[in-house]
N, C-alpha and C positions, 0 to 999 in steps of 0.2 A: 173414375172421376178425374184422376190425375192426367189421363190421356186427353181429356177435353180442355185442359188449361192452355196448351199452346194454341189451340184453335180459337178459344175465347180471346186470348191476348191479340192474336192476329186480326180477328174481325173487329176488335175494339180499336186497334191502332190504325187500321186502314182508313176509315172515314176521317180520323183526326189528321192523318198525313195528307189526305186529299185536300181537306180544308186549308191546311197550312200551305200547300203548294199553290192553291188558287189565290190566297190572299197575300202571299209574300213574294210571289214570282213576278218579275217585270218582263213582259214579252215585247220583242221588237220585230219589225218586219221590213226594215230598210235593206233592200237587196244589195246596195253598194257596200254597206258595212259587212255583209256576208261574203261578198265576192272579191272586193278590191282592197288591197293593202299597199300603201306607198312604200317605195324603196328608200326614201330619204326623208329628212325632216321637212323639206318644202312640200313634198307630195302628201305626206301625212297631214300637215297643217292645212293644205288645200282641200284634202278629202274631208277634214273636219269642218271647214268652212262651207263646203257644198252640202254637208249634212245638217248644219245648224246655224250657219251665218247668214249674211244678207243674201248671198247667192241662192240660198235654199228658200228664202221667204218671199220671192217675187214671182208673179205670174206675168206673162205677156198676153194681153188680150187684143185681138185683131178683128175689126168689123169689116166685112166685105159687102160693099153696096151694089155689086154687080158691074157688068161691063160698061154700062151707060149711066151709072148713077154716082152720087156723092152722098156721104153720110151727113144727115141734117145736123146743123150746129145745135138746134133746139133739142134733138134727140140725145146728142152727146152730153149736153149740159144736164139734162134730166137724169140720164143714166149714171153719170159720174156722181151726182148727188146721192142717188140710191146706193151706189157702191160704197161711198164713204160712210154711209150709215150702217153698213153691215158690221156686226160685232166681230172684233178681231182684225179688222182692216185698219192699217195705220194711215195709208195715203194711196191716192190714185192720180196719175198724171199722164199726159200725152207724151209719147216718145220724142216729139219735136217741140215740146213746151219750152218757151224762152223766158217766161215771166220771172222765174226764180233766178236764172242766170243774169238777166238784165238788172234785177233789183240788187243782186250781189255786186255787180260792176260799180254801181254808185255808192253802195254802203260799205263795201269791203275792199274791192280791187283798186279803186281810183287812188287811194292813199298809198298803195304799194306799187304804183306804176313804175317808179324808178327801179324796182327790184324784179319785176316780172315782164318787162317789155319784150324780151327776146331770149332764145336759147343761144343765139349767136350775137352778142352785144356789139362787138367790133364792127361786124358787117352791117348791123341794123343802124348804128350811130352814123356810120359813113354815108348811109342813104338818107337819114333823117335831118342831120344838122348842117346841111348845105343851105345857102341863101335861097336857091330855087325851091328846094324841098320844103323849107320852112314857110315860104310864101304860099305854096300849094296847100300846106297843112292848115294855114290860117284861113284860106278860102274854103277849104273843106269844113272847118269848124263853123264858119258863118253859115254855110249851107245846112249843116246839121242843126244849128240853133234855130233856124227858120223852118225846119221840118216839123211834122207832127210829133216827133220825139224830142222836140226842143227842150221841154222842161227836164226830161231825163238827162239829156246831154249837158244841160247847164249844171246839174248836180255834179257831174263828172269833171267838167271843165274847171270849175272853181278849185278843185283839188289837183287836177291834172290837165293844165292848159294845152299841152301838146297831144293830149288823148293817147298817150303811150299805152295806157291800160287796155286800149282796144286792139293793139297790134296782134297779140296772140290769138284773139278770138275770131280773126278773119277766117282762119281755117275751119273753125267749128261752124261759123255762119255758112260757109261754102258746103260743108257736109250736110247741114240741115236743109239747105236749099236743094242739094242734090237728092236728098230723101224725098222732099215734097214734089220734086219734078218727076219722080218715078211713076207715080199714079195717084190720082185723086180718089180712086174708088175704095182705098183702104184707109182706115183710121186705127192707129195702134196706140196702146196704152200699157203702162206698167202699174200693177197693183201689188202693194207690199203689205204683208200680214205681220202681225205681232209674233205669232208662234212660228217655230221652225217648220219648214216644208215637210219634214219627216213626221210631224205630229199629225198623223192621219185623222184621229177623232175630231180635231179642230178644223183641219183643212177640208174635210169632206163636206160639212154643212156650208162652209164658205163657197165652195165650188157650186153647190146646189143653188145657193142664193144668188150667185153671179148669173147663172143661167136663167133663174126665175125672174130676176129683175130685168134682164134683157128681153125676155119673152113678153113680160107684162107691158112694156113700153111700145112694142111693135104694133103698128096699125095695119089695116088692110092694104094701105098704099105702100107700106115699107116692105122691101124685099131684102132685108139685111141678113147676113149670116155671121154668127159669132164663132171664132176659133180661139182656142186657148192652148198655151204650152207653159212649161216651167217645171222646176223640180217638184213642187207639190202635186202636180198632175201625175207625174211618173210615180211618185210615192203612193198616191191613192190607188192607182191602177195596179201597182205591184202588190200592195197589201191586200187588195181585194182578191187578186189572183191567188196569192199564197194562202189567205184564209179559206178560200174556196177549195184549194187543194188539200189543206189540212182537214177540213170537215169531210170532204169526199173520201180521202184516203183512210182517215180514221174510221169513219162509219162503214164504208164499203168493205174495207179489209176485215174489220171486226165481224161484220155480218157473214162474210164469206168464210172466215175461220170458224165461226159458230156452226154454220151449216156443214162444214167439213168435219168438225168434231162430232156432230150428231151422226153424220154419215159413217164415220170410222168407228166411233166408240159407242154410239147408240145409247147415250146416257146423259141426261140433264145434270146429274150429280157431278159427273166428270167435267162437264162444261163449266159448272159453277166453281169447282176447285181451281181449275187452270186459269180462268179469267180473273178470279180473285187474286191469284198469285201474280198475274201479269199487271193488274192495276197497281199492286204494291210495287212491283219492279219499276213501272213507268213513273210513278209518283216520286219514288226515291231518286230516280235518274234526273227528273226535273229539279228537285231540291238541290242536289249536289251540283248540277250545272249552274244553277242560279247563284249558289254560294260561291263558286269559283270565279265566274265571269260577271256577276252582278246583274245578269239578265239572261233570258233564253230567247233565241231567234226563232221566228216562225218556221224558217227552213230547217232548223234543227229538229223541230217537232215533226215536220213533214218527212224528212229523211229518216229521222229517228223512229218514225212509226213502223219502219221495216224491222225495228228491234223486236216487235211482236213475233215476227216470223223466225227470229234467231233464238230469243229467250224461251220461246215455247218448246224448242227442241228438247230441253232438259227434262221438263215434266212429262213430255210425250214418251221419252225413253223409260222414265220411271213408271208411267201408267202401263205401257205395253208389256214390260217385264214383270211388274208387280201386281197388276190387277187380277191376274189368274191365281194369286196366292192368298192365303189367310193373312189377317192383320199382323200377326206376330212375325211372319216371314218377310213382309214387305221391306222393312228397314234393312234386313240382311241382304236382299237381292239388290237394292239400290246402292248399298255400300259396295257390293261386288262390282257393279258397272261404273261406279263413280270415277275411278282413275281414267277411264276412257272419256267420260264427260269433261274432266279437268283438262285433258290434253286437247280435246275438241274446242273447249272454251279458250284456251291459250292461243291456239292457231287462229281462231276467229278474232280474238283481241288484237293480234298482230295486224290483221287486215284493217281493222278500224283505227288503230294507232297510225298506220301508214296513211290512212285517209286524212288524219289530222296533220300529217306532214306533207301533204300533196301540194300545198301552196295556197289554197283557198282559206282565208282567215276563219270563215264560219265553220269549216270542217274541223277546226280544233274543238269547237263546241260539240259537234257531232261525235267526235272521238271520245270525249269525256262522257257525254250522254249515253252512248251505246256501251262504252266500256263499263260504266257503272251498272247499267242494266244487266249486262252479261254476268258480272261478278255476283250481283245480288240474286239473280235468278238461279245461278249455280248453287249458291249457299242455301237458299230457301228450298230448292229441290232436294238437297242432301239432308238438311236437318229439320225442316218443317213439313214439307209436302207429304212424307209418309204418314205423318200424324193427322194430316187433314183428310187423307183418303179413308173413307168409311165404307161400310158395307162388306158383304161377303165376297168370296172369290168369284170372278167372272171372266171367262175366257173371251178373247176377241177373235172373231173369225176373220182370218186374213183374206184379202182380195186374191182372186185367182192369179193375177199378174205377179203378185209377190212370190207365189210358189213357182209359177211358170218360168219367169225370167232367169233366176239363178240356175235352175236346172237346164234351161235351154243354153245358157252361156257355158256351163260345164260340159255339156254334150258336144257343142260345136266350138269349143274354146279356141283351137288353133286357127280355124277359118275366120272367126270373129277377130282374133288378134291380128291376123294378116290384113283384114279389112281396115282395122283401126290404124295399123302402122302405115298402110298405103295412103289413107286419108290424111294422116299426120304429115307424111312426106310431101304430099301434094299441097297441103296447107302451108307448110314451111316455105315451099317454093313461091307461094303466092304473096308472102309477107313483104317482098320488096316492092309490091304494087300498092302498099298502103298509102293513103292520102291523108295528110294531117290538116286539121282545121286550125288555122293560126290567126283567125280573126275572132277575138273573144266576144265581140258584139253579136256574132251569129249564134252564140249560145242562148240568146234571149230573143228569138224571132217573134215571140208572142207580143213583144213591145214595138214591133216594126211600124205599126200604124201610128204610134205616138211619135216615133222618130221622124217619119215622113211628114207628119203634121207640123212638128217643130221646124223642120227645114223649110216648109212652105211659108210659115209665118215669118221666119227670120229673113227670107228673101224679099219680103215686103218692106223691110226696114233698112236702116243704114247697112251697106254691104259689109258684113263681118262674118268670118268663118267661125261658127261655134265649135268649141273644143280645141281650137288652135290659137295659141297666144304665146307671148314671151313672158316668162315668170322670173321676176327679179326679187332677190331676198337679201336681207341683211340683219344684223343684230339690233340695229336701231332704225328708226324712220329716216334719219339723216343719211345713214350709209346706203339705205335702199334707194333714196331719191338721187343720190350722187351716181350710183350705179345705173339707174334708169336714164340719167342724162347722157351717159356714154352710149347706152342702147339707142336713144333717140337719134344721135348723130350717125350711128351705123345704119339705122333704118332709113334715114333721110337719103343716105348715099345709095341704098338699094332701091329706093323709090325713084331716084333719078335714072337708074339703069333700066327701069320698067319691070323689075322682078317683084315689086310690091306696089299694089294699088294705093293703099292708105293704111294708117295705123291710128290707134286711139290710146294715147298715154294719159298721164296726169297733167301735162302741160296743155293749156295755159293756166289751169287751175292752181298749180303749185310747182315750185322749183325748190331745190335744196337750199338751205340757209347759206351755204358756201356760194352757190351761184347767184343768189339774190344779192349778197353783199358785193360780189364781183361786178354785177350789173350796175348797182348803184354807184360804186366807185368809178367805173368807167364813164358813166353818164356825167357825174359831177366834174370829172376831170375834163371831159370834152366840152362841157358847157362853159366856155370862156366868155369874156365880155363881148367879143365879136359876134358870137352866135346869139347872145342875148339881145344885142342891138338889131341883128337881122330879124329876130322874132318880133320885137317891138315895132319895127318898121312895117312888117307884114300885117300886124294887127291894125295899125293906123290906116294902111292901104285898104283894108276891108271894113273900116269904120267900127271896129270892135274896141272895147274898153281896155286900154293899156294898164290902167290902174288896177283892174280886177284880174286881168289875164296875163299881164306882162311879166309878173314876178314868177320866174321858174324855180319855185322852191321845192326841191325834191330831196329834202333832208330828213325824211321819215327814218326814225331810229330803229324801230322794231321791225323784224322780218315777219312775213306771213307764216303762220304755223298750221300744221295739218288739223289740229283740234279746232281752230277758228273756221276752217273751211267746212269741217264736218258739222259744225253748229249753225251753218248758214244754209239757205235753200239749195246751194250747190251740192249738198251731201247726197241727195237722191240721184244725182248724175254720176257720182264717182265712187259711192260707197261699195259698189260691186267690183271695184278695181284695187282696193287696198284692204289688207288684213293685218291687224296689229295685235300681237299678244305680248305677254310680259318679256319673252326672250327672243321674239322673232317678228319681223315685218315682211310681208309679201306685197308685191305690186304686180298687177296683171296689165300687160299691154296688149290690147285686142288687135288682131290683124284682119285686114280684108283680104281679097284674093292675092295670092303670093306663090312663089316657088319655094317650097320648104328647104331645098338644098341651099339656096342663096341665103336664107335667114340663118340656117345652122352654121354655114361657113363663116358668115360675118361675125357671129357671136362666140365662136369657139374659144377665143383667148380671154374672154371676160369671165371673171370669177363670180359665182353665185348668180349666174344668169343662164337660163336654159330655155331653149325652144320647146314648148310643151304642146304635144298633140295627144289629146285624150284617146283617139283611135290608135295612134302609134303606141301609146303606153299600154293599152289593152292588148294589142298584138304582141308587144314585147313580153307582157305578162303571160300571154297564152303560150309562147315559146318556152318561157321560163318554167311555167307549170308543167308543160309537156316533158321537159328534161327532168324535173323533179319527180314526175309520175313514173318515168322510165326507171330512174334510180330507185324510187320507192318500191316499184313492182319487183325489180331484181333483188333488192335488199330483203323485201318481205318474203319472197320465195326462198332465198338463201337461209334466212332465219328459221323459217318453218322447216326446211329440210334438215337444218342442223339440230333442231329440237327433236325431230323424228329419229334422227341418227342416235342422239343421246339416249333416247328411250329404247330403241330396238337393237342398237349396237350392230346393225347389219345394213350394209349399203343396199343390198337387193330388196330387203323388206321396206326400207325407207323409200326407195324408188317406186316400189309397188304401191305403197300407201299414197304417195304424192301424185302418181301418174294420172289417175282419173281427173283430178282437179287441174293439173297442168295441161293435159291434152284437151280437156273441155275448153279451157281458155284459148289454146292454140287454134282449135277448129273454129271458134267464134271469130277470132282475129282474121283467120283465113277467109271466112265468109264476108267480113267487111271489105277485105282487100278485093275479093272476087266481084262483089257488087259495085265497087267503086265509090262507096259512101265514105265521105271524109270523117275521120275520127279525131277526137280531142283527148286531152289528158283525162277527162272524165271517164272515157271508155277504159283507159288503163286502170284508173282507180276502181272502176266497176269490176274489171277482170280480177284485180287483187282481192276484192271482196268475195267474188265468186270462188276464187281459189281457196281463200280462208274458210269459207263455209263448206266447200266440197271436200276439203281435207278432213273435216269432221266425219264425213261419210266413209272416207278411206280408213280412218282410225277405227270407227265402230265396226266396219266390215272385216278389217284385218284382225282385230283383237277378239271380236265375238266373245266377250267375257262371260255372257250367260251360257255359252255352249249350245245355244239354240239358234241356228242360223236364220231360220224363218222368222223368229221373233225379232232378231236383230235387224233383218232387212225390212220387216214390217215397221219397226220404229223409225228406220231411216226413211222409208217411203212417206210416213206421216210427216216427218220433219221436212223432207224435200217439198212436199205439197204445200205446207204452211209457208215456207220461205218463198217458193215460186209464186204462190198466190199473193203474198203481201208485196213482194217486189213487182209482181205483175200488175198490181193495182196502180203503181207509179206510172205505168205506160199511159194511163188515162188522165194523168194530171195535165194541167195547162202549162206548167213550168217545164221547159225543155230539159233542164238539168236533171229533174226527177225522171223524166221519160228515158233519158239516156241510161241512168243507173238502173232503172227498172228493166229495160230490155236486156242489158248485158248480164245482170246478176240472175234474173229469172231463167234465161236460156242456159247460163252456165251451171246452175245448180241441177237443172233437169238432166243435162247431158252428163255431168259428173256422177249423178246417181246411177244412170244407166250404164256407165262405163265400169263401175266398181266390180260387178260380178265377172266382167270380161278380163280385167287387168289384175285382179287380186285373188290369191288363193287364201281363203280365210282360215283362221285357227279353228280346228274342229273340237278342241277341248272346251 
């Protein structure tokens, strides 16, 4: 009865732990959080904004009316009305919409005309306050008052007779006119949601309703096509892909392992023991990871599913060595082989810890997840599993290959050794032909269709290079605005040389308080009595009211603040350019076509200003990750070798034990070099995992603690098959990162297993 107590406790705790994991764990699927980590405060803050700020909450919707068509205004009005009624949608507006900006000119900007009329006040005043210029301005004012926009102009002129507030907006008007002149067949809109773009459960129904509303309004005569892009679209596609991979890998690998177990052990009872143990291991790993990081990423589960193939090794060795014995002897034999299991677990842990240090932020989670699983599996195998094993002694008939291959290797040892050495030398010579993948975006080719669609849509709008901009930062908004004004001057100079087509900063919507006060002071100083008389004369000549428009009162005391702008209709136009937190403010200056070298050279000496290229940053990270992976690979190998030396106190035995794993990785590297396929840091990480796993085989074969070499190699074969199958399942994933790890590790473990009898003389005792 006492022997049943551990089993009862185990099977009572298991469902409780599973329920706890399901209801307490927060799962995430944002691929950028898993892959990208900023190197400085600005990049980290920007990454956070992309994940949850305004940048993440907006879609770009583009309607294509065909080569000879134009989108009907009636269709647009009806569609926008439906879009605004979708739950979770904050607002929708056309990218060339001017109503909000025009309204803000009269209600907000007119009274701040003296403060915002120019970035270059001396030059502007010299052109405005001459007798001729004032006469022309009065004539222009009369013409504007008589135009269809006369009522709107009148509201501005009462506060700003010189219409100085319109000065800065001439450039924006030209940009909008340029956008409209590109083509009339496209109608582009911005849709903003309340939830973050990474909140996929909310964003998915919004995307579906956008498409449904568009389709429902189309008539037989309409031939419109809807295209969409934006962070929420990438987030939904990524989560869908990851969820699909998780389901496929988990289900498929579990089914394959079950079939393999039934094939090897021919026992449903053994299947039940082992998979109950694995469920406990995976559940505890999820709980620990969630406790440490506050959430568990979907990619962690997908990559961590390979943990099944690792953790299952320990109960496999226990079954192979103990199942042929009576219940009383099983604990003793498992205790006998346990030192080899510990050493194998430690070397495998080194591989996964190195994975966490490879540079990918998400792999830190993977390291914790898998590390926890390995430790828990090892302890359960040692102290609980022997008590779960029930039934009488039952020998397992080994496969013919298990008996044949070690004997074949012993008989033709020197010939096989010569062949391995020759292949290794040839492989080492090939290594200088290795090609490195240094474009991190190529690691996600499965999203290329979204990237191409994004580029196509943005080409229909104002010419702006996505992912390339100038990033200005400061401790306060005022500091950031002052720095940005220095950048504007540099960019204007570059524009004059032809190395920059255009840029989109916060001016004319906002200037720093320092610049606003300087503008106002210069204007009031320049507006002497002579200029005022010129203006009154110009008004009389045009028949305009001197009493209403003749007093040039530009004594507004308060400067325009960012908060005022963000509370106005202008907010929707600039909120994707300014990020303000308690300790930092970021300002993004979008760039159109340009020469990156010219931008970088012009901004080099400005502090807290950087030319930011998302693609260049990813490429820089790829090189950085590659260097880290190289160091990690060498450090991991050195640490594993040192631990083996500490254990065996023999350089020859250490080299023998390590050689199957090392040469397996070398030969696979040589294969990549020979085929010319570019490899990334992920390949190196995969090699280290393969080495860490294959070293287990070397340890088991070298020590042969049971004294029965066939049983040892049989247990190794079962372990190899489980690891190869589980990692092999990753090859069929949609995510390229998982495919890479799957190919490298599965090939490595098979090759390392086959090399053990060739390179190692096992302990016969």
